[in-house]
C-alpha positions as YAML, in Angstrom:
chain: A
units: angstrom
residues:
- id: 1
  name: UNK
  ca: [-0.30, -0.06, 0.15]
- id: 2
  name: UNK
  ca: [1.56, 3.02, -1.40]
- id: 3
  name: UNK
  ca: [1.84, 5.88, 1.36]
- id: 4
  name: UNK
  ca: [-0.82, 8.63, 2.35]
- id: 5
  name: UNK
  ca: [0.03, 12.08, 1.29]
- id: 6
  name: UNK
  ca: [-0.49, 14.62, 4.21]
- id: 7
  name: UNK
  ca: [-3.53, 16.00, 4.92]
- id: 8
  name: UNK
  ca: [-2.63, 18.97, 7.14]
- id: 9
  name: UNK
  ca: [-0.42, 22.05, 5.95]
- id: 10
  name: UNK
  ca: [1.68, 23.18, 7.98]
- id: 11
  name: UNK
  ca: [4.01, 26.19, 8.47]
- id: 12
  name: UNK
  ca: [7.14, 26.59, 11.01]
- id: 13
  name: UNK
  ca: [6.79, 29.35, 13.65]
- id: 14
  name: UNK
  ca: [8.34, 30.63, 16.86]
- id: 15
  name: UNK
  ca: [5.84, 30.85, 19.77]
- id: 16
  name: UNK
  ca: [5.22, 31.58, 23.03]
- id: 17
  name: UNK
  ca: [4.72, 29.19, 25.75]
- id: 18
  name: UNK
  ca: [1.95, 31.97, 26.94]
- id: 19
  name: UNK
  ca: [0.61, 31.77, 23.48]
- id: 20
  name: UNK
  ca: [-0.33, 28.35, 24.45]
- id: 21
  name: UNK
  ca: [-3.56, 26.89, 26.06]
- id: 22
  name: UNK
  ca: [-2.58, 23.95, 28.20]
- id: 23
  name: UNK
  ca: [-6.05, 23.95, 29.80]
- id: 24
  name: UNK
  ca: [-7.72, 22.85, 26.20]
- id: 25
  name: UNK
  ca: [-7.16, 19.22, 25.85]
- id: 26
  name: UNK
  ca: [-9.41, 18.82, 23.23]
- id: 27
  name: UNK
  ca: [-6.61, 17.02, 21.49]
- id: 28
  name: UNK
  ca: [-4.80, 15.68, 23.79]
- id: 29
  name: UNK
  ca: [-4.67, 11.78, 24.29]
- id: 30
  name: UNK
  ca: [-1.05, 12.00, 26.57]
- id: 31
  name: UNK
  ca: [-1.74, 11.19, 30.09]
- id: 32
  name: UNK
  ca: [0.11, 10.35, 33.21]
- id: 33
  name: UNK
  ca: [3.78, 10.66, 31.42]
- id: 34
  name: UNK
  ca: [7.04, 11.81, 32.86]
- id: 35
  name: UNK
  ca: [9.08, 14.52, 31.20]
- id: 36
  name: UNK
  ca: [12.81, 13.90, 33.03]
- id: 37
  name: UNK
  ca: [14.24, 12.03, 29.94]
- id: 38
  name: UNK
  ca: [12.60, 15.33, 27.41]
- id: 39
  name: UNK
  ca: [13.94, 17.60, 29.78]
- id: 40
  name: UNK
  ca: [17.17, 16.19, 29.26]
- id: 41
  name: UNK
  ca: [17.20, 16.19, 25.53]
- id: 42
  name: UNK
  ca: [16.10, 19.64, 25.41]
- id: 43
  name: UNK
  ca: [19.00, 21.09, 27.52]
- id: 44
  name: UNK
  ca: [21.19, 19.08, 25.61]
- id: 45
  name: UNK
  ca: [20.33, 20.00, 22.11]
- id: 46
  name: UNK
  ca: [17.10, 22.34, 21.82]
- id: 47
  name: UNK
  ca: [13.46, 20.99, 20.45]
- id: 48
  name: UNK
  ca: [14.83, 18.60, 17.48]
- id: 49
  name: UNK
  ca: [11.02, 18.16, 17.10]
- id: 50
  name: UNK
  ca: [8.85, 20.86, 17.75]
- id: 51
  name: UNK
  ca: [5.09, 20.42, 19.06]
- id: 52
  name: UNK
  ca: [2.43, 21.01, 16.65]
- id: 53
  name: UNK
  ca: [-0.38, 23.29, 17.22]
- id: 54
  name: UNK
  ca: [-3.25, 24.95, 16.19]
- id: 55
  name: UNK
  ca: [-5.31, 28.43, 16.10]
- id: 56
  name: UNK
  ca: [-7.70, 28.42, 18.70]
- id: 57
  name: UNK
  ca: [-11.39, 27.87, 17.40]
- id: 58
  name: UNK
  ca: [-12.15, 31.04, 19.44]
- id: 59
  name: UNK
  ca: [-10.11, 33.71, 20.79]
- id: 60
  name: UNK
  ca: [-6.49, 34.48, 20.70]
- id: 61
  name: UNK
  ca: [-3.35, 31.96, 20.73]
- id: 62
  name: UNK
  ca: [-2.41, 27.84, 20.04]
- id: 63
  name: UNK
  ca: [-4.30, 25.32, 21.46]
- id: 64
  name: UNK
  ca: [-1.57, 21.52, 21.16]
- id: 65
  name: UNK
  ca: [-2.38, 19.08, 18.59]
- id: 66
  name: UNK
  ca: [0.32, 16.90, 19.30]
- id: 67
  name: UNK
  ca: [3.61, 17.76, 21.55]
- id: 68
  name: UNK
  ca: [1.75, 18.40, 25.13]
- id: 69
  name: UNK
  ca: [4.82, 16.66, 27.23]
- id: 70
  name: UNK
  ca: [7.60, 18.70, 24.33]
- id: 71
  name: UNK
  ca: [5.58, 21.90, 25.81]
- id: 72
  name: UNK
  ca: [6.06, 20.73, 29.09]
- id: 73
  name: UNK
  ca: [9.55, 19.77, 29.45]
- id: 74
  name: UNK
  ca: [10.40, 23.52, 27.80]
- id: 75
  name: UNK
  ca: [8.55, 25.04, 30.11]
- id: 76
  name: UNK
  ca: [10.40, 23.05, 32.85]
- id: 77
  name: UNK
  ca: [13.80, 23.93, 31.35]
- id: 78
  name: UNK
  ca: [13.04, 27.59, 31.40]
- id: 79
  name: UNK
  ca: [12.26, 28.10, 27.88]
- id: 80
  name: UNK
  ca: [9.27, 30.73, 27.52]
- id: 81
  name: UNK
  ca: [9.50, 30.64, 23.12]
- id: 82
  name: UNK
  ca: [10.50, 27.79, 21.16]
- id: 83
  name: UNK
  ca: [10.09, 26.88, 17.67]
- id: 84
  name: UNK
  ca: [6.52, 25.04, 16.58]
- id: 85
  name: UNK
  ca: [4.64, 24.08, 13.77]
- id: 86
  name: UNK
  ca: [1.51, 25.56, 12.81]
- id: 87
  name: UNK
  ca: [-1.58, 23.96, 11.26]
- id: 88
  name: UNK
  ca: [-2.81, 25.55, 8.45]
- id: 89
  name: UNK
  ca: [-6.29, 27.61, 9.51]
- id: 90
  name: UNK
  ca: [-8.51, 25.62, 7.52]
- id: 91
  name: UNK
  ca: [-7.45, 21.99, 8.88]
- id: 92
  name: UNK
  ca: [-10.55, 20.50, 9.92]
- id: 93
  name: UNK
  ca: [-11.36, 19.14, 13.14]
- id: 94
  name: UNK
  ca: [-10.83, 15.56, 11.77]
- id: 95
  name: UNK
  ca: [-7.71, 15.99, 10.60]
- id: 96
  name: UNK
  ca: [-6.42, 17.52, 13.39]
- id: 97
  name: UNK
  ca: [-7.33, 14.38, 15.47]
- id: 98
  name: UNK
  ca: [-6.24, 12.05, 13.45]
- id: 99
  name: UNK
  ca: [-2.71, 13.88, 13.39]
- id: 100
  name: UNK
  ca: [-2.64, 13.82, 16.84]
- id: 101
  name: UNK
  ca: [-2.97, 10.13, 17.40]
- id: 102
  name: UNK
  ca: [-0.50, 9.52, 14.65]
- id: 103
  name: UNK
  ca: [1.82, 11.34, 16.35]
- id: 104
  name: UNK
  ca: [1.25, 9.30, 19.40]
- id: 105
  name: UNK
  ca: [0.35, 5.36, 19.01]
- id: 106
  name: UNK
  ca: [3.04, 4.71, 16.31]
- id: 107
  name: UNK
  ca: [6.15, 5.25, 18.69]
- id: 108
  name: UNK
  ca: [4.77, 4.38, 22.16]
- id: 109
  name: UNK
  ca: [1.77, 1.90, 24.08]
- id: 110
  name: UNK
  ca: [-1.18, 4.06, 25.22]
- id: 111
  name: UNK
  ca: [-2.28, 3.36, 28.77]
- id: 112
  name: UNK
  ca: [-5.53, 2.71, 29.04]
- id: 113
  name: UNK
  ca: [-6.63, 6.26, 29.81]
- id: 114
  name: UNK
  ca: [-5.13, 7.16, 26.95]
- id: 115
  name: UNK
  ca: [-6.92, 4.25, 24.62]
- id: 116
  name: UNK
  ca: [-10.45, 5.99, 26.41]
- id: 117
  name: UNK
  ca: [-8.79, 9.77, 25.45]
- id: 118
  name: UNK
  ca: [-8.24, 8.38, 21.84]
- id: 119
  name: UNK
  ca: [-11.99, 6.78, 21.55]
- id: 120
  name: UNK
  ca: [-13.50, 9.60, 22.93]
- id: 121
  name: UNK
  ca: [-11.80, 11.84, 20.29]
- id: 122
  name: UNK
  ca: [-12.91, 9.39, 17.46]
- id: 123
  name: UNK
  ca: [-15.93, 9.63, 18.58]
- id: 124
  name: UNK
  ca: [-16.22, 12.96, 18.62]
- id: 125
  name: UNK
  ca: [-15.26, 13.88, 15.23]
- id: 126
  name: UNK
  ca: [-16.69, 10.81, 13.12]
- id: 127
  name: UNK
  ca: [-20.13, 10.65, 13.44]
- id: 128
  name: UNK
  ca: [-21.83, 7.32, 12.51]
- id: 129
  name: UNK
  ca: [-23.75, 8.90, 9.48]
- id: 130
  name: UNK
  ca: [-20.38, 9.16, 7.88]
...
């Protein structure tokens, strides 16, 4: 099977940590993970894999599509701004959810809480009529 072309257009940006709404967990799967290894990596070489953000649907700032732990680790390292990828403004919710899951699922096993969050995200954006 050929690889799929990306459905999400992104652009590199530099953001201030204060612009990111960490309370908005609408696209988050991660639960109960430590950031010590990420903190050590960021201290040693910087942010190698920037988080993916989307503009908030209402109000100013950004919400996290994927990379919540990277943002938390960067904050723990004292970074107030860092590189990020910004999803195109026309990105639909389904694409953002699939991207969030695609970033998390392949490289680690999800714990039971994360499985439940992933199922809830999918249910919320994919209706039975589709």
